[in-house]
N, C-alpha and C positions, 0 to 999 in steps of 0.2 A: 809734420810733427806727429807724434804718436796719438792714437785716438783717445786714450784715457786722459792725456794732458789737455787735449782740445776740449773734451767734454767738461772736465773739471774747471778749466778757465772760463768757459762759456757760462757754466752754472754760477760761478762766483760773481761774474759780471752782472748776471740777472739778479742775483741775491742783493748785491749792493745797490743796484739801480732802484729796485722796488722798495728796499728798506728806506731809502731817502724819500721816495715818492709818497710812501704811506705814512710818514711821520705826522703830517697835519691832521689826519682823520680823527684821532682821539683828542687832539689839542684844540681844534677849531670849534666844535659844537659847544663845549662849556664856555669858551671865550665869547662867542657871539650870542649865546643864550643867557649870558650873565645879566643879572638885574642891575648891576653897577655900570653906568655908562663909561665908555672909554673911546679913544680916537679911532678904534677899529670897528666896534659894533654900533657906533652912532655917526659914522662918516657922512657928512652933508645932511645929517638928520634923516637918513633913509632907514627903513625898517631893518632890524638886525637879521631877520630871516632872508631878506633880499640880499643883504651884504654877504651873508653866509653862502647863498647860492652862487653869487658872482665869484666869491673866493674859490668855490669848488669848480666853477666853469673855466677859470682862466688857465689852470695847469693843463687840463685836457685840450684846450685850444692850442697851446704850444705843442703838446704831444701829437695832436692831429697833423700839424704842419711838419713836425719832425719825422713822424712815421711815414708820411706821404713821400718825403724826399730822401731820407737817409738810406733806405734800401736801394733805390736806383742810383744814388751817389756811390754806394759801395760797389754796385755792379760796374761802375765806370772807373772809380779811383782806388778800389781795393778795400776789403773788409777791415783789415788791421788799422789802417789810417783813420777810418771813420770811428772805430771803437775807441781809439785813444782820444780823438778830438771831443767826442761826445761825453766821455767819462770826465775829462778835465772841465768841460763846460758846465756839466751838471754840478760838479763840486763848487764852482764859483757861484752858481745859482743858489745853492744852499747857504753859502756865506752871506749873500745879499738878503735872503729870506730872514736869516737870524738877525741881521741889522735892522730890517724893517720892523720885526716884532719888538726889538729893543726900543726903537724910536716910536712905536705905535703909528707907523706911517702906512696907511692903507694903500695909497697909490704905489709906493715902493714895493709893498708886499705883492701886489698884483703883477708888477713888472718882473719881480724876481721869480715868482711862481711860473709866469709865462716862459721866461728864459730857461728855467730849469726843465719845464716840460718839453721845450724844443730840443734840448740836449739829451733828454731821456728817451728820445725816439730811436734808440739803438737796438731794440728787441728784434726787429726784422733783419737787421744786419747780422746779429748773432745767429738767428735761426737760419739765415741763408748760408752762413759759414758752416754750420753743422750739416745742412742739406748738401752743400758742395762737397764736403770731405767724406761723408759717410753714406752708406747705402743700406737698403733693405731694412730688416728688423732692427739693426743697430741704430740706423738713422731715426726710425720711429721712436725707439726707446730714448735716444738722446734728446729729441725734441720734447718728449714727455718729461724727462728729468730737468730740462731747462725750464719748462713750465712749473715744475715742482719748486725749483729755486726761486722763480718769480713769486710763487705763492708763499714760500718761506719768508721772503722779504716783506710781504704784507703782514706776516706774523711778527717778524723782528722789529719792523719800523714802529708800529704802535706800542709794542712791548717796551722798546727802548724809550719811547716817549713817556710812557707811564713810569718807568724807573727813574729817568733823569729829569723829569719836569720840575721836581722840587729844587733842583740846582739852578733853575732859571729857564724862562720860556725859550731862549735862543740856544741853549746848550745842545738839545738833540740835533739841531741842524748843523752845528759845528762838528759834532761827531760824525754825522753822515758825510759831510764834505771831506773830512780826513780819511774816512774809509774809502770813498770813491777815488781819491788820489792814490792811495795804496793799491787799489785795484787796477788803476791805470798803469802804475809802475809794473805790477805783475804781468799785465797783458803785454806791455812793451817787451818784456823778457821772454814770455812764454809763447806768444803768437808768432808764427813764421811770417816773414814779409811775403805779401802776395802781389801779383802783377796787376796793374790797372788794365782793364779790358772793357769792351763794349763800345759805346758811342763816344766819339771825340767831341770835346767841348769843354768850356769852363764849368766851374762848380755851379754858377748861377744858371747857365744855359741848360745843363743837365737836369738841375732841379726843376726848371720851368718846363722842359720838354719831355722829361721821362718820369714825372711823378706818378705815384701809384694809381691815381684816378684815371690815367690814360687807359688802364686796363678795362675800364667800363665801356669802351667801344665794342667789346666782345660780349655777345648775348649771355653766354653761360656765366661769365664773370660778373655781369650786371646782376644776374639772379643770385649768385653767391653773395654779392654785396647786400642786396635787399634782405635776404634771409638772415645773414650774419648781423646786419644792422638791427633787425627786429629782436633777435636773441640778445645781443649785447646791450640794447636799450634796457631790457629787463635786468640784466646783470649790473649795469652801471647805476641804474636807479636804486637797486638794492645796496650796492657798495656805498654810494654817496649819502643815502638817507637813513640806513638802518642805525648809524650812530646817533642821529638826531632823534629817531624813534626811541632809542634807549634812554636818551635824556628826558624826553617828554613823558614816556610811559613808565619807565623804571627809575627816573631821577638819577641816572648813572653819571659819575664823574669821569675824568680822563682815565684813571686807573681801572675803573669798572669796565669802560668801553674796551680798554686794552686787553683785559682778561677774556672778554667775550670773543674778541678778535683772535686771541690765541687758540681758542677752540675751533673757530672757523678755519683759520689758516693751517692749523695742525692737521685737520681732516683733509684739506686740499692738498697739502704737501705729501702726506702719506698715500693719498689716492693717486697723485701724479706719479709716484714712484713705481706703481704697478700698472698704470693706465696705458702704456704704450705697447703692450703685448699683442701678438697676432690673434685674430678672431675669424671664425667661419662666417660671421654675419657681415653684410656689406656696411660700409661706413655711414651712409646716409640714414639707414634704418636705426643704427645704434645712436647716432647723433640726435635723431628725432626723439627717441626714448629718453635720452639724457636731458633734452630740453624740456620735456614734459615734467620730469622730476624737479628740475630747477624752478619751473613755474609754480609747482605745488609748494615748494619750500618758501618762495617769496610770498605766496598767498597766505601761508601760515603766519608770517610776520604781520602782514597787513590786516588780517581778519581775526587773529587769535589774541589771547591774553598774553601777559608777560612771559609766562613759562612756555607756552606753545610757540611764541615768537622766538624765544631763545633757542628752542629745539630746531626751528626752521632755519635760523641763522647758521647754526653749526652744521646741520645736515646739508645745506646748500653746497658746501665744499666738495662733497662726494661726486654728484653727477656733473658738476661744473668742471672738475678736473678731468674726468673721462671725456666730456664733450670736447674740451680744448685739444687733448691729445689726438682724438679721432679726426676732427675736422682739419687740423693743421697737416697731419700726415697725408690725408686724402687730397687736400689742396696741392701739396707739393708734388704728389704723383700725377694728379689730373692736369694741373696748369703750369707745371715747372718749365715748359717750353717758352713761356712768356718772360722768363727771368725770375729766378727764385727770390732775389732781393725785392723785386717789384711785387710778386705775389704775397710774400710774407709782409711786405709793407702795406698792401691793401687790407689784409686781415687786421693788422695792428691799427691802421688808420681808421678802419670801421669802428673798432672799439673806442677810439678817441672821439670820433664823431658822435657816437652814441653818448659818451660822457657829456658832450656839449648839449645835445638834444635834451637829455634828462635833467641836466642842471638848469636849463632854461625852463623846462616844464615844471621842475620842482620849485623854481622861483615863484611861480604862480600858484601851484597846487598847495604848497606848504603854508601859504597864507590862509588857507581854509583848514587843511588837515594833512599831516605828513603821510598818513596811510593812503591817501589818494594816489600819490606818485608810486608807492609800492604796488598798489593794485594795477595801475597802468603798466608797470613793468612786468608783472606776472602775466597779464593778458598778451603782451607783445611776445614774450618768450613762448607762450602756448601757441600763438599763431605761427611762429617760426618752426615749431615742432611739426605742426600740421603741414606747412609748406614744404618742408624737407621730405615728408612722407609722400606728398604728391610728386615732388621732383624725382624721388627714387623710382617711381613707376613710369614716369614720362621720359626719363633720361636714357638714351640709347647707348651711352658709354658704358664700358665694363667696370661698374662700380665695385665689384668684388675684389678686383686685383689688388688694391692697396691693402685690403684687410688680410690677405693670405700670403703676401710676399714675406 
């Protein structure tokens, strides 16, 4: 298929996936922080902050498993088939989430969010599809544009939640389900059939034997995982808990959180549109500098007043977009021989694992002060920046190649 149609379809799938995934972020904090008890924020008599943290954790747990296996499965059974299955499955998950909210069933809500996360693990499949079909600077730019579409989904999801929440708590999730089904139909028409390749075996055996964590047997990929985990712990701690910080510090409601998110995701989307260009500086050096800027932005939220925190939230989108574009293109160039689906799956899985780690940490730290989890995230991102700097000098591989191709 032609390159522009491939890129447009990939970006649309990314937009629809994260639009649905980001819907709960402005909806849940006011719901669980509400003074009026309901079956969601007082389930089994547990503290609302603990229930909120578990609600945040369960979707990334599904994403963790999905991202770990979807890339390798696409290496074996084909990218197109996995894209269609995951899009339809995520739509079903949103329908179940809507039903859980309508019934105020906390267990069903957790089950629906887990299943949705499992099916939303298609990002490594789409990234591998782009890396398979494109080369050089066009591939780097396409990966950055795909990231921009993901960021734009994080804008549209909360914004749609803020606009439609007055129609009912379940309405945004029904809209997301319908959009994903339309996206699956478009992908069915637009994406070429691809041949299954790679290791022979059933879906279950490939998922068990070829999951992304198998790459950790290689020393360099273990180091990439450790550094990426530290950085993404800072990012996910910020994503998960800045809405709660807005509620506690600024008394924001769902619409207020959505507006702040518009600023953040707007900056990320615009930055991603230009972040994939060539550079004379090696990728690890640039990634280190971007990680320092991200750490500073998160620290502004944790340590500043409301206005400095708001500035930090919006500014965060700029270096984070450039970091993502740089590290993904570099990883594709450096480790592509291990299977692009698996490598992209490892990066995405690391992000999901970080979500779980920070949700668990937040479940404890927010019982004392929400700012503690933000400070922890800032410190971890700063450590990642330092470790990338050390890796750059110790690494004998030609790190400049990916930047100048």
